[in-house]
mmCIF file of the N, C-alpha and C atoms, coordinates in Angstrom:
data_MODEL
# 
_entry.id   MODEL 
# 
loop_
_atom_site.group_PDB 
_atom_site.id 
_atom_site.type_symbol 
_atom_site.label_atom_id 
_atom_site.label_alt_id 
_atom_site.label_comp_id 
_atom_site.label_asym_id 
_atom_site.label_entity_id 
_atom_site.label_seq_id 
_atom_site.pdbx_PDB_ins_code 
_atom_site.Cartn_x 
_atom_site.Cartn_y 
_atom_site.Cartn_z 
_atom_site.occupancy 
_atom_site.B_iso_or_equiv 
_atom_site.pdbx_formal_charge 
_atom_site.auth_seq_id 
_atom_site.auth_comp_id 
_atom_site.auth_asym_id 
_atom_site.auth_atom_id 
_atom_site.pdbx_PDB_model_num 
ATOM 1   N N  . UNK A 1 1  ? 187.457 138.998 107.223 1.00 0.00 ? 1  UNK A N  1 
ATOM 2   C CA . UNK A 1 1  ? 187.900 137.778 106.626 1.00 0.00 ? 1  UNK A CA 1 
ATOM 3   C C  . UNK A 1 1  ? 187.114 137.557 105.345 1.00 0.00 ? 1  UNK A C  1 
ATOM 4   N N  . UNK A 1 2  ? 187.794 137.340 104.264 1.00 0.00 ? 2  UNK A N  1 
ATOM 5   C CA . UNK A 1 2  ? 187.139 137.055 102.987 1.00 0.00 ? 2  UNK A CA 1 
ATOM 6   C C  . UNK A 1 2  ? 186.869 135.559 102.883 1.00 0.00 ? 2  UNK A C  1 
ATOM 7   N N  . UNK A 1 3  ? 185.686 135.218 102.415 1.00 0.00 ? 3  UNK A N  1 
ATOM 8   C CA . UNK A 1 3  ? 185.290 133.822 102.242 1.00 0.00 ? 3  UNK A CA 1 
ATOM 9   C C  . UNK A 1 3  ? 184.848 133.640 100.795 1.00 0.00 ? 3  UNK A C  1 
ATOM 10  N N  . UNK A 1 4  ? 185.402 132.648 100.113 1.00 0.00 ? 4  UNK A N  1 
ATOM 11  C CA . UNK A 1 4  ? 184.979 132.362 98.737  1.00 0.00 ? 4  UNK A CA 1 
ATOM 12  C C  . UNK A 1 4  ? 183.533 131.893 98.751  1.00 0.00 ? 4  UNK A C  1 
ATOM 13  N N  . UNK A 1 5  ? 182.711 132.489 97.864  1.00 0.00 ? 5  UNK A N  1 
ATOM 14  C CA . UNK A 1 5  ? 181.285 132.160 97.831  1.00 0.00 ? 5  UNK A CA 1 
ATOM 15  C C  . UNK A 1 5  ? 180.893 132.022 96.381  1.00 0.00 ? 5  UNK A C  1 
ATOM 16  N N  . UNK A 1 6  ? 180.272 130.913 96.004  1.00 0.00 ? 6  UNK A N  1 
ATOM 17  C CA . UNK A 1 6  ? 179.988 130.632 94.596  1.00 0.00 ? 6  UNK A CA 1 
ATOM 18  C C  . UNK A 1 6  ? 178.562 130.954 94.185  1.00 0.00 ? 6  UNK A C  1 
ATOM 19  N N  . UNK A 1 7  ? 177.845 131.699 94.985  1.00 0.00 ? 7  UNK A N  1 
ATOM 20  C CA . UNK A 1 7  ? 176.462 132.055 94.687  1.00 0.00 ? 7  UNK A CA 1 
ATOM 21  C C  . UNK A 1 7  ? 176.331 133.568 94.558  1.00 0.00 ? 7  UNK A C  1 
ATOM 22  N N  . UNK A 1 8  ? 175.331 134.015 93.821  1.00 0.00 ? 8  UNK A N  1 
ATOM 23  C CA . UNK A 1 8  ? 175.062 135.451 93.716  1.00 0.00 ? 8  UNK A CA 1 
ATOM 24  C C  . UNK A 1 8  ? 174.355 135.985 94.953  1.00 0.00 ? 8  UNK A C  1 
ATOM 25  N N  . UNK A 1 9  ? 173.746 135.112 95.738  1.00 0.00 ? 9  UNK A N  1 
ATOM 26  C CA . UNK A 1 9  ? 173.033 135.515 96.955  1.00 0.00 ? 9  UNK A CA 1 
ATOM 27  C C  . UNK A 1 9  ? 173.967 135.350 98.149  1.00 0.00 ? 9  UNK A C  1 
ATOM 28  N N  . UNK A 1 10 ? 174.155 136.424 98.899  1.00 0.00 ? 10 UNK A N  1 
ATOM 29  C CA . UNK A 1 10 ? 175.029 136.364 100.068 1.00 0.00 ? 10 UNK A CA 1 
ATOM 30  C C  . UNK A 1 10 ? 174.215 136.085 101.326 1.00 0.00 ? 10 UNK A C  1 
ATOM 31  N N  . UNK A 1 11 ? 174.780 135.365 102.276 1.00 0.00 ? 11 UNK A N  1 
ATOM 32  C CA . UNK A 1 11 ? 174.083 135.106 103.537 1.00 0.00 ? 11 UNK A CA 1 
ATOM 33  C C  . UNK A 1 11 ? 173.883 136.401 104.327 1.00 0.00 ? 11 UNK A C  1 
ATOM 34  N N  . UNK A 1 12 ? 172.919 136.403 105.195 1.00 0.00 ? 12 UNK A N  1 
ATOM 35  C CA . UNK A 1 12 ? 172.659 137.571 106.047 1.00 0.00 ? 12 UNK A CA 1 
ATOM 36  C C  . UNK A 1 12 ? 173.901 137.904 106.869 1.00 0.00 ? 12 UNK A C  1 
ATOM 37  N N  . UNK A 1 13 ? 174.221 139.172 106.975 1.00 0.00 ? 13 UNK A N  1 
ATOM 38  C CA . UNK A 1 13 ? 175.369 139.607 107.761 1.00 0.00 ? 13 UNK A CA 1 
ATOM 39  C C  . UNK A 1 13 ? 176.676 139.647 106.985 1.00 0.00 ? 13 UNK A C  1 
ATOM 40  N N  . UNK A 1 14 ? 176.647 139.297 105.705 1.00 0.00 ? 14 UNK A N  1 
ATOM 41  C CA . UNK A 1 14 ? 177.843 139.304 104.871 1.00 0.00 ? 14 UNK A CA 1 
ATOM 42  C C  . UNK A 1 14 ? 177.690 140.332 103.755 1.00 0.00 ? 14 UNK A C  1 
ATOM 43  N N  . UNK A 1 15 ? 178.799 140.726 103.168 1.00 0.00 ? 15 UNK A N  1 
ATOM 44  C CA . UNK A 1 15 ? 178.782 141.656 102.042 1.00 0.00 ? 15 UNK A CA 1 
ATOM 45  C C  . UNK A 1 15 ? 179.446 140.992 100.846 1.00 0.00 ? 15 UNK A C  1 
ATOM 46  N N  . UNK A 1 16 ? 178.894 141.209 99.674  1.00 0.00 ? 16 UNK A N  1 
ATOM 47  C CA . UNK A 1 16 ? 179.477 140.692 98.446  1.00 0.00 ? 16 UNK A CA 1 
ATOM 48  C C  . UNK A 1 16 ? 180.579 141.650 98.013  1.00 0.00 ? 16 UNK A C  1 
ATOM 49  N N  . UNK A 1 17 ? 181.817 141.187 98.056  1.00 0.00 ? 17 UNK A N  1 
ATOM 50  C CA . UNK A 1 17 ? 182.971 142.033 97.750  1.00 0.00 ? 17 UNK A CA 1 
ATOM 51  C C  . UNK A 1 17 ? 183.461 141.716 96.340  1.00 0.00 ? 17 UNK A C  1 
ATOM 52  N N  . UNK A 1 18 ? 183.314 142.691 95.444  1.00 0.00 ? 18 UNK A N  1 
ATOM 53  C CA . UNK A 1 18 ? 183.724 142.517 94.057  1.00 0.00 ? 18 UNK A CA 1 
ATOM 54  C C  . UNK A 1 18 ? 184.707 143.592 93.631  1.00 0.00 ? 18 UNK A C  1 
ATOM 55  N N  . UNK A 1 19 ? 185.449 144.117 94.578  1.00 0.00 ? 19 UNK A N  1 
ATOM 56  C CA . UNK A 1 19 ? 186.413 145.165 94.273  1.00 0.00 ? 19 UNK A CA 1 
ATOM 57  C C  . UNK A 1 19 ? 185.806 146.557 94.217  1.00 0.00 ? 19 UNK A C  1 
ATOM 58  N N  . UNK A 1 20 ? 184.531 146.675 94.574  1.00 0.00 ? 20 UNK A N  1 
ATOM 59  C CA . UNK A 1 20 ? 183.862 147.976 94.536  1.00 0.00 ? 20 UNK A CA 1 
ATOM 60  C C  . UNK A 1 20 ? 184.290 148.835 95.718  1.00 0.00 ? 20 UNK A C  1 
ATOM 61  N N  . UNK A 1 21 ? 184.049 150.122 95.616  1.00 0.00 ? 21 UNK A N  1 
ATOM 62  C CA . UNK A 1 21 ? 184.323 151.038 96.719  1.00 0.00 ? 21 UNK A CA 1 
ATOM 63  C C  . UNK A 1 21 ? 183.276 150.852 97.812  1.00 0.00 ? 21 UNK A C  1 
ATOM 64  N N  . UNK A 1 22 ? 183.653 151.151 99.052  1.00 0.00 ? 22 UNK A N  1 
ATOM 65  C CA . UNK A 1 22 ? 182.703 151.079 100.158 1.00 0.00 ? 22 UNK A CA 1 
ATOM 66  C C  . UNK A 1 22 ? 182.931 152.262 101.076 1.00 0.00 ? 22 UNK A C  1 
ATOM 67  N N  . UNK A 1 23 ? 181.936 152.576 101.865 1.00 0.00 ? 23 UNK A N  1 
ATOM 68  C CA . UNK A 1 23 ? 181.980 153.714 102.782 1.00 0.00 ? 23 UNK A CA 1 
ATOM 69  C C  . UNK A 1 23 ? 182.843 153.349 103.992 1.00 0.00 ? 23 UNK A C  1 
ATOM 70  N N  . UNK A 1 24 ? 184.036 153.916 104.059 1.00 0.00 ? 24 UNK A N  1 
ATOM 71  C CA . UNK A 1 24 ? 184.974 153.577 105.135 1.00 0.00 ? 24 UNK A CA 1 
ATOM 72  C C  . UNK A 1 24 ? 184.482 154.026 106.501 1.00 0.00 ? 24 UNK A C  1 
ATOM 73  N N  . UNK A 1 25 ? 183.664 155.075 106.544 1.00 0.00 ? 25 UNK A N  1 
ATOM 74  C CA . UNK A 1 25 ? 183.128 155.511 107.839 1.00 0.00 ? 25 UNK A CA 1 
ATOM 75  C C  . UNK A 1 25 ? 182.010 154.585 108.315 1.00 0.00 ? 25 UNK A C  1 
ATOM 76  N N  . UNK A 1 26 ? 181.313 153.933 107.394 1.00 0.00 ? 26 UNK A N  1 
ATOM 77  C CA . UNK A 1 26 ? 180.258 152.986 107.767 1.00 0.00 ? 26 UNK A CA 1 
ATOM 78  C C  . UNK A 1 26 ? 180.844 151.628 108.153 1.00 0.00 ? 26 UNK A C  1 
ATOM 79  N N  . UNK A 1 27 ? 182.021 151.291 107.583 1.00 0.00 ? 27 UNK A N  1 
ATOM 80  C CA . UNK A 1 27 ? 182.663 149.996 107.831 1.00 0.00 ? 27 UNK A CA 1 
ATOM 81  C C  . UNK A 1 27 ? 184.125 150.203 108.226 1.00 0.00 ? 27 UNK A C  1 
ATOM 82  N N  . UNK A 1 28 ? 184.389 150.790 109.396 1.00 0.00 ? 28 UNK A N  1 
ATOM 83  C CA . UNK A 1 28 ? 185.772 151.128 109.762 1.00 0.00 ? 28 UNK A CA 1 
ATOM 84  C C  . UNK A 1 28 ? 186.684 149.910 109.936 1.00 0.00 ? 28 UNK A C  1 
ATOM 85  N N  . UNK A 1 29 ? 186.170 148.816 110.448 1.00 0.00 ? 29 UNK A N  1 
ATOM 86  C CA . UNK A 1 29 ? 187.017 147.627 110.617 1.00 0.00 ? 29 UNK A CA 1 
ATOM 87  C C  . UNK A 1 29 ? 187.377 147.015 109.272 1.00 0.00 ? 29 UNK A C  1 
ATOM 88  N N  . UNK A 1 30 ? 186.453 147.048 108.342 1.00 0.00 ? 30 UNK A N  1 
ATOM 89  C CA . UNK A 1 30 ? 186.746 146.575 106.993 1.00 0.00 ? 30 UNK A CA 1 
ATOM 90  C C  . UNK A 1 30 ? 187.791 147.470 106.338 1.00 0.00 ? 30 UNK A C  1 
ATOM 91  N N  . UNK A 1 31 ? 187.693 148.770 106.565 1.00 0.00 ? 31 UNK A N  1 
ATOM 92  C CA . UNK A 1 31 ? 188.664 149.717 106.009 1.00 0.00 ? 31 UNK A CA 1 
ATOM 93  C C  . UNK A 1 31 ? 190.067 149.444 106.545 1.00 0.00 ? 31 UNK A C  1 
ATOM 94  N N  . UNK A 1 32 ? 190.183 149.069 107.794 1.00 0.00 ? 32 UNK A N  1 
ATOM 95  C CA . UNK A 1 32 ? 191.491 148.742 108.371 1.00 0.00 ? 32 UNK A CA 1 
ATOM 96  C C  . UNK A 1 32 ? 192.059 147.481 107.721 1.00 0.00 ? 32 UNK A C  1 
ATOM 97  N N  . UNK A 1 33 ? 191.207 146.479 107.522 1.00 0.00 ? 33 UNK A N  1 
ATOM 98  C CA . UNK A 1 33 ? 191.655 145.202 106.968 1.00 0.00 ? 33 UNK A CA 1 
ATOM 99  C C  . UNK A 1 33 ? 191.979 145.295 105.481 1.00 0.00 ? 33 UNK A C  1 
ATOM 100 N N  . UNK A 1 34 ? 191.243 146.132 104.755 1.00 0.00 ? 34 UNK A N  1 
ATOM 101 C CA . UNK A 1 34 ? 191.421 146.219 103.307 1.00 0.00 ? 34 UNK A CA 1 
ATOM 102 C C  . UNK A 1 34 ? 191.732 147.620 102.883 1.00 0.00 ? 34 UNK A C  1 
# 
């Protein structure tokens, strides 16, 4: 689930998503969603 966040610092347990590539084997559920 994407959450709008207006700070440069992300809370623990979250990832800052800026359209960058990510390791699909490290984040398989994220790869399914996106």
